[in-house]
C-alpha atoms as one frame of an Amber mdcrd trajectory, in Angstrom:
protein
 111.764  88.985 118.744 114.625  87.532 120.762 115.804  90.931 122.034 116.751
  89.689 125.507 120.215  90.692 126.684 120.767  87.111 127.871 122.933  85.111
 125.402 120.823  83.003 123.070 122.809  79.827 123.767 122.073  80.177 127.481
 118.380  80.553 126.717 118.490  77.453 124.488 120.175  75.382 127.193 117.630
  76.331 129.811 114.764  75.509 127.446 113.414  78.996 126.841 110.138  78.340
 124.911 110.416  81.571 122.895 113.866  80.651 121.590 112.868  77.079 120.811
 109.745  78.270 118.971 111.993  80.558 116.916 114.367  77.687 116.158 111.484
  75.461 115.035 110.196  78.169 112.710 113.651  78.689 111.217 114.137  74.961
 110.628 110.703  74.669 108.977 111.447  77.731 106.843 114.796  76.374 105.603
 113.314  72.931 104.831 110.339  74.349 102.930 112.164  77.197 101.229 113.520
  75.395  98.115 110.176  73.697  97.453 108.244  76.970  97.776 110.717  78.774
  95.530 110.464  76.071  92.876 106.659  76.019  92.943 106.501  79.794  92.727
 108.960  79.876  89.849 106.865  77.422  87.824 103.681  79.360  88.581 104.964
  82.867  87.927 108.456  82.762  86.442 109.726  84.805  89.383 112.012  84.021
  92.299 109.950  84.034  95.487 112.945  85.207  97.506 113.169  88.399  95.433
 109.610  89.507  96.166 109.116  87.830  99.538 112.538  87.114 101.017 111.270
  85.677 104.306 108.109  84.085 102.873 106.014  86.059 105.359 103.536  87.617
 102.933  99.977  86.335 102.874  99.015  84.822  99.516  96.455  82.069 100.233
  93.540  82.708  97.889  91.371  79.737  98.910  87.860  80.805  99.872  88.139
  84.224  98.217  85.927  85.189  95.300  87.869  86.350  92.265  86.633  89.330
  90.249  87.635  90.706  86.868  90.496  93.192  86.661  88.377  95.042  84.073
  86.321  96.440  86.976  89.261  98.734  87.736  90.049 100.172  84.324  91.029
 103.869  84.248  87.520 104.832  83.109  85.899 103.211  86.138  84.838 105.052
  89.298  87.240 103.058  91.442  90.007 104.022  93.807  93.150 101.940  93.422
  95.142 102.256  96.640  98.767 101.108  96.903  99.871 100.639 100.528 103.624
 100.725 101.162 105.556 100.707 104.419 105.890  98.546 107.485 103.867  96.570
 110.000 101.068  99.014 110.855  99.963  99.135 107.218 100.677  95.437 106.701
  98.778  92.463 108.170 100.600  92.768 111.472  97.958  94.543 113.513  95.702
  92.918 116.122  94.986  89.302 115.042  91.678  89.567 116.919  90.767  92.626
 114.843  90.469  90.905 111.461  87.867  92.581 109.296  85.939  91.673 106.147
  84.893  94.548 103.929  81.140  95.117 103.683  81.006  96.956 100.376  82.660
  96.731  96.986  86.199  96.565  98.300  88.651  94.301  96.515  92.234  93.141
  96.883  94.851  92.971  94.124  97.204  90.074  94.804 100.521  91.034  93.249
 101.716  87.435  93.550  99.274  86.166  90.913  98.074  89.413  89.313  94.406
  88.765  90.143  91.702  90.573  92.106  89.657  89.130  94.964  87.123  90.305
  97.500  88.885  92.022 100.398  89.167  90.657 103.900  91.884  90.354 106.504
  94.547  89.197 106.148  94.936  91.029 102.864  96.752  89.278 100.042 100.216
  90.720  99.482 101.118  92.198 102.871 103.154  90.441 105.548 101.812  88.053
 108.210  98.167  87.063 108.824  96.640  89.586 111.226  94.595  92.684 110.447
  95.242  95.647 108.172  93.880  99.233 108.301  93.470  99.285 104.517  90.569
  96.824 104.687  88.600  99.224 106.862  89.753 102.196 104.775  88.039 100.665
 101.747  84.671 100.737 103.490  85.260 104.250 104.868  85.941 105.572 101.351
  82.684 103.996 100.179  80.674 105.141 103.187  81.720 108.749 102.550  80.605
 108.446  98.934  84.025 109.139  97.471  84.108 106.064  95.213  81.808 103.255
  94.143  84.447 100.581  94.504  87.938 100.314  95.935  90.871  98.110  94.977
  93.516  97.652  97.664  97.094  96.823  96.657  98.928  96.052  99.919 102.640
  95.291  99.688 103.836  96.543 103.089 106.218  94.393 105.129 106.911  94.596
 108.845 110.243  95.774 110.200 111.367  97.488 107.014 113.405 100.680 106.786
 112.984 103.363 104.130 116.269 102.208 102.583 114.754  98.735 102.058 112.199
 100.198  99.627 114.699 102.332  97.704 115.980 101.009  94.329 118.949  99.201
  95.891 116.948  97.788  98.815 115.656  94.285  99.401 111.989  95.373  99.140
 112.350  97.254  95.870 111.737  94.181  93.640 108.443  93.774  95.491 107.386
  97.339  94.671 108.660  97.050  91.121 106.816  93.795  90.416 103.547  95.068
  91.914 103.688  98.121  89.640 104.489  95.981  86.605 101.618  93.582  87.298
  99.122  96.403  87.746 100.265  97.940  84.458  99.954  94.595  82.677  96.344
  94.388  83.909  95.570  97.924  82.706  95.026  99.161  86.267  96.151 102.672
  87.210  96.945 103.557  90.812  94.948 106.511  92.151  96.529 106.813  95.624
  99.893 105.788  97.076  99.889 105.524 100.873 103.323 105.551 102.529 103.293
 104.618 106.222 106.833 103.905 107.356 109.296 105.287 109.870 108.911 103.310
 113.090 112.018 101.246 112.276 114.266 104.305 112.134 112.419 106.009 114.998
 113.465 103.403 117.544 117.065 104.609 117.170 117.943 107.655 119.270 120.430
 108.806 116.615 118.014 108.390 113.702 119.259 110.173 110.585 116.437 112.322
 109.207 118.376 113.258 106.074 118.998 109.623 105.228 115.302 108.842 105.668
 114.407 111.692 103.333 116.912 110.613 100.682 115.583 107.063 100.728 111.959
 108.149 100.598 112.620 110.473  97.662 114.375 107.616  95.851 111.242 105.497
  96.327 108.986 108.327  95.151 111.231 108.841  92.124 111.019 105.150  91.219
 107.224 105.244  91.496 107.082 108.251  89.166 109.559 106.623  86.757 107.186
 103.642  86.537 104.524 105.967  85.141 102.467 106.392  88.317 101.251 109.993
  88.612  98.914 109.410  91.554  99.275 111.511  94.704 101.652 110.066  97.296
 100.523 110.509 100.900 103.141 110.403 103.666 101.960 109.459 107.156 103.467
 110.679 110.414 104.315 107.405 112.157 107.108 106.758 114.654 105.503 105.022
 117.666 106.285 101.368 118.345 106.700 100.869 122.097 108.526 104.204 122.186
 107.762 107.899 122.364 107.289 109.806 119.096 110.605 110.511 117.358 110.593
 114.139 116.284 113.592 113.705 113.968 111.727 111.228 111.776 108.427 113.065
 112.150 110.203 116.181 110.893 111.555 114.246 107.916 108.080 112.928 107.118
 106.761 116.494 107.058 109.727 117.846 105.106 109.231 115.601 102.046 105.736
 116.964 101.415 105.789 118.801  98.085 102.462 119.545  96.432 104.140 120.406
  93.126 105.643 116.904  93.054 102.318 115.370  94.081 103.513 114.415  97.578
 101.007 115.265 100.303 100.715 115.042 104.060  99.053 111.849 105.174  97.528
 111.204 108.594  99.312 111.543 111.913  99.190 107.928 113.054 101.169 108.881
 116.171  97.990 110.502 117.504  96.795 106.939 118.093  98.336 106.279 121.489
  98.845 103.157 123.540  95.075 102.853 124.040  94.763 102.111 120.310  97.620
  99.617 120.143  97.091  96.094 121.381 100.769  95.533 122.247 102.081  99.073
 122.541 103.075  99.098 118.878 100.582  97.467 116.537  97.081  98.816 116.111
  94.131  97.288 117.958  90.668  96.958 116.385  89.816 100.449 117.653  93.174
 101.797 116.464  92.614 100.287 113.022  89.263 102.038 112.664  90.806 105.324
 113.768  93.701 104.884 111.326  91.285 104.174 108.465  89.330 107.347 109.255
  92.544 109.387 109.481  93.714 108.082 106.104  90.356 108.909 104.557  90.496
 112.426 106.048  93.912 112.960 104.440  92.691 111.734 101.055  89.574 113.888
 101.320  91.625 116.993 102.156  93.663 116.660  98.984  90.665 115.707  96.873
  90.346 113.040  94.258  92.101 115.140  91.595  91.985 115.031  87.836  91.289
 111.322  87.629  87.979 111.610  89.469  86.967 114.640  87.366  87.663 112.559
  84.274  85.367 109.866  85.630  82.610 112.400  86.213  83.038 113.793  82.679
  82.791 110.326  81.177
């Protein structure tokens, strides 16, 4: 947004519609911000700016059927999937590719700590387009891996790995989502990490820094009591060629002993699967969902699923 080399003031003076649309959005945001923060504080006791700094996350529950959190207790045969990262695992994919899950796929809204039927845009992730997780839920069911799926999307577009680390601006979002799930007695079974495009657009991207930040995030997830496998996607394309530095970092953090596994290679989805050269199209979303399911299937459902079978 607003990446033109032409000075912004010049664009304002000549009436550039893109700049003026941006200005209108900023004015509306600043006017509404204190009222939204106050309402959210009364409803939840939390500061909206801490968990959603730019107020871009989707949290409108109207028209969505609520279901009991008890459906996802540890003894259930449900997958609980936490999606962390940036735009291509948030609601920032093709707005014409919105999808409503067919089967027993549900959505945990970390803003209110409740569960709803799943459809795009998913509650919790940024913006109001489509999300590959919604399709992933149905793919997991279609392959007979689970009887129901709970999606916990907290991804936010444009974020760097450092933003999700304990000192980053997105960490309170991760922290609060984990706390709310724990309070509801819901245990995560899969953590999907799909992030790296932000760093990859820089020619001098620092792979070591990316790895340090990712490991800090993984450490925080483990410290919160989450022992679920963490899957790391290969993802660096956003109107650019694949960045091998970041791809190498994404491969290097895989450590089966630590429960960190290779996720899908999202970079194999080329421009033909991206509606704007960056964000996934409807076809790209379906391919991404299948790739994620393949990665999960390769690792297996682990001890938790065996416990379910035994019970």
